[in-house]
N, C-alpha and C positions, 0 to 999 in steps of 0.2 A: 504494500500500500504506500503510495507516494503522497496522498492527500487524504484527509479524513472524509469518510462518506457522509452523505447528507444527514443520516440519523446518528452521527457521532455526537456525544454531548458537547454543546457550545460550538458546533460546527459553523454556525452562522457568524461567529466572531474569529474564526481561525485565520491566521495569516502566517507568512513565512518571512523571517528576518535573517539577513546575512550578518553574522558576527563570527569572524574567523575562530576556529577552522570549520564551523558548521553552518548549515542552513536550518535554522531553528523553527519548529512549530510552536507558535505562541498564541495564547488566548487571553483576552482581557475583558472583564466585566465589572460593572459597578463604578462608583465615583467616590473619591475621598482619599485619605492617606493610603499609600501604597503597601500592599502585602505581596510577597513573592512566595508561591507555593511550589514545592519540589517533591515529586512522587518518589516511590521506592523502586528498587530493582525489579524489572519485569512489569512495571506499571506504565502509565502515561497520564495525560491530562484528565482522562475520563475518571481517574481515581477520585477527583474532587467534585464529581457531579452533584453530590448531595450537600457537601459542606460549602463549596464556593458561593452559591447563591445566598446563603445565610450571611457569610462574611461580606458579600458585595452590597448588602443593605447599608453599610456604613463605610466601606473601603473600596478602593480600586484594587481588584484582585488580578494578579498576573500569574498564569499557569504556563509552564513550558514542558515539552517533552525533553528529557535528558538525552545526552549524546547516545546514539545507537538505539534509542527507544522510540516507539510510536511513529511519528511522522518527521522527526528530526533526522536530517541527513548530513553527512560530512565525513571527515577523516577521523572516525571514532577509534580506529586502530592506533594504539599507542597513547590515546587520550581517555582511557577508561578507568584509570586509577583515581583515588579520592582527590589528590592534589590537582590533577589535570582537570577533572570535572568541575571542581570548585572554581578554579581559575577561569575556565571557559564560561561557566554560568555568570561569574562576576563580570566578564567582558560583555556578555549579552545584556546584563542589567544596566551597565553603563551605556551601552549602545541604545537601549530603550529609554534612557534618561530617568530610570527609576530612582526613587529615594525611599526605600522601604522602611517602615517603622518596625517591621518584623519579618523574619524568614520563618515559614512554617514548612517543616519537612516530615515526611513519613518514611520510616525505616532507613534505607540508605540515603534518602533525601535529607533526613535529619542530620546525618553525618556530614553531608555536603554543606548544609546550612551552618553547622557548628564550625566547620573548617573555614568558611567564608567569614565568620565572626571573628576569627583570629586576625584578619587583616583590616577589618572595618568594624567599629563598635555598633553592631545591630543586634537587637534582641532575637532570641531563637525560641520557637515552640517546637518541641519534638513529640511526634506521635509514634510510639513504639520504635524509638530510634535504634538502628542497628549499629551499636557502638563497640561491639566485641565480635571476635571471630568465633567459629564453632569450638566447642570444648574438645579436649582430648585429641584423638587421632584425626578426627574430622577437621580440626583446625589447620592441619597442613595438607591433608589428603584432598579436601574439597576444592581448594583453588587449583590444585594440579589437575584434578578431574575436569573442572570447568574449562581450564585452558586447553586441555586435550580435545574436549568436545568442540570448543570454539574454533580450533585450528583444523579440525577434520572436515573437509568439504562435503563429506557424505552424511555427517551426523545431523546437522540442522535440518536438511530436507526430510530425512527420515522422521525426526522428532516432530516437525510441523505437520507432516502428512499423516502421522499416526494419532495426532491430538483429536479428541472428540469432546463434545460438550460434557459428557459424563466424566471424562478424565480431568477436564478443566475444573469441574465442580469439586471433585475429590481433592485436587491440588489446593484450591482455595479454602475448602473447609478444613483441610489439614493444618491451617494456620490458627485454628481455634475460633474463627469467625463464622457467623451465620450469614449466608449470602442469598440474594434473591436471583430470579431468572435473568433479569437484565444485567446484573453484575457478571454472571457467568457468560452471557452472550458477548459482552464487551471484552472481557479477558480472553475468551476463546478466539475472538477475531485477532487479537494480538498474538496469542500463542501460535496461531496458524500462519503467522507472517514470518518469513525467513529472516528478513532484515531485523525485525524486532527481537526474535529469538537469539540471533547472533550477537546483537548489542547487549542483551541482558547477560548472556554467558560471558562476554568479554568483560563486563563490569565485575561480575562475580570472580572471575579469574584474576583480576588485578586489584581487588579490594584489599587495602592494608590500613589498619587502624591504630597501630602501635604509637605513631607519632601524635595522632590526635589525642589519644588517651593520656599520653605524657604531658601534653600541653594544656589539658582541660583546666587545671587549677589556675591558669593564667588568663582564661577566657572570661573576663570580668564584665559580663553583660547580663541583663535579666534573662532568665531561661525558665520556660515552663516545660516540665518533663512529664508527659502523659503516657501512661502505660495501661494496657488492658490485662486484667487479671487472668484471662483465659488465653493469652497469647502463647501459642506453642511454637512460633517461628523465632521470636526474640523474647526469651523469658523475662518477666518483670524485674528480676534481679539485675539485668543489664541496665535498665533505666534507673533503678535505685543506686547502683554503683556510680553512674554518671552524675546523678543529682548530688551525691556526696562529694564529687570532685569539683563541680562548678561552684564558683564563689557566690553567685546570686540565683541559685536554682530553687524552684518550687516543684515538688513532686506531687503528682495527682494520680492515684491509682483508681481505675474505673472497673467496677465489678461487672461480670457477665459479658465482657467484650473481649474480642480476640485481636489478632494482628491488624485486621482491616477495620478497626473500630470506627474510623472516620467515615467509612462507607456503610457500615451497618447501623450506626447511630449518629448521624451528622448533627442533629439538633443538640444532643447531649455533649458532643465534642465542642460545638460552637458555644454552648453555655460555659464550658470550662475555659474557653479562650477569652471570654468577654473581659474579665477583669485584667487579665494579662495584657491584652492589647491596649487598654487604657494606660497601664503602667509603661508599656513599650513606647507609646507616643510621647509621654513625658520625658522618658530617658533620651530618645532621639532628639527631641527639641532642645535639650540642654547639652547635648554632645556636639563636638566640632564635626563639621561635614567631612566625609572621607570618600575617597574614590578607590574602589577595589582594584581596578586595573593598575593604578599607580603604586599601590601598596603590596600587590601580590609578590 
């Protein structure tokens, strides 16, 4: 897929923006202070279909497909690690002329947001942030497996061709979330796309979080760390650990929700964000203006 179909969430506001080294798929809705939303590995802008309209009641919400994901195209090879993705998103943000009062990231997108906050003082809201590698043997084995899959020209076509709505539902429900048919349909469309599958595998293969975790105690910005008690993809202890490291973090544990909690309960997540966004606006108003591209 090179462009979102007509029935893709927010397709009517989709546009493409050139910001080296990618041609980004960008969507913006609402009016007011800027928010930049960053989805997780394997997702796309559709991930925000429930939450974004609620935030757009009081803010201008910018959603982007991360490199290699959804409808963003470019030289994702070699630009799939955390530092490169954060740098490229920062370049896009400057190109768009954004002045976000907060970065809101889900899973891997939360790690990107926190990495960006190292170079410009912008508050961060994390939704089940993927801040740690897998435990034990999977910690070193999974990136190797993902890299092998990403480099094998036959693997991705086989994977996408064998994907079914049922297998996609099992994959999503394996994260601890309850998903509806529309969520399954949208993710299945992505899972069935070779470009998207390759991009997601490339990100997983190159994801390194050690430096971010070491630097966390110096990221002195307001941070809201949301975690779903039923998350089986990124256990709540990962969010608790990051909240302990960050100087200005507030931890909020939400019962009954899994890894995709912003998709299964957008109103509840929006409610949790309300006070934080007011605090974030005050913080940014009192902080000196920064440019990510110059500070990266």
